[in-house]
N, C-alpha and C positions, 0 to 999 in steps of 0.2 A: 183215441181221439181226445183232443183237449179243446176247451172253450177259451177263446181269447177275447178280452174286452179292450177296445181301443178307447182309453180314457180321454183322448183329445177329441174324439168324435161324439162320445156319449153326452147327452144332456139330461139324463135322468127322467125320461118319460114313463118308465116302469113297464113297458110292454114285455120285456124279457123276464122280469120277475113274476109277472102274471102267468106267462107260458111255461116257465121252468122253475116252479116253486121248490122243487126238490133240490135244486142246485144253487139257486140264487135267493138272496133276501135284499132288502133295501137299507141303505144307511139313513141317517137323519135327514139328508137332503134329497132322498129319492133315487140315489145312484145305486146300481147293482153291486152286491158284494157276494163273492163265492162262499158258500157255506163250508165245504170240505175239500178244497182243492179244485183244480181245473180239469181233472180227468172226467170225461163223460162216461158214466156206466152204460153198458150196452142197452139196457131197457129204456134209457132216456135218449137214445139216438134220435128218434123221431121228434121228440119235444125240443131237443137242442137245435135240430135243423129248422123247425118252425120258428123258434125264437130268432135265429140268425136271419131267416128269410123275411121276417116281419119287423125287424128293427128299423124304425123310421130314419134313424141317423146312420145306418150301416156300420154300427160300432161293434158288432159281434162277428166273430169268425171262428170256424172250426179248423183245427190244425191236426194233421195226422202224423 
């Protein structure tokens, strides 16, 4: 499973970076940046799904 960020929808609120700190960090403007690629490790499946579900701008998607 891969995590996709829709940059046209994201407005940098930081919800995803708080919920998925193992995969995401923030740039200087608060937008999410993938730390080590977009592949979601199996132990982080639940956290990734929560981040997708709670994104207020619907800017995250999981791709299989």
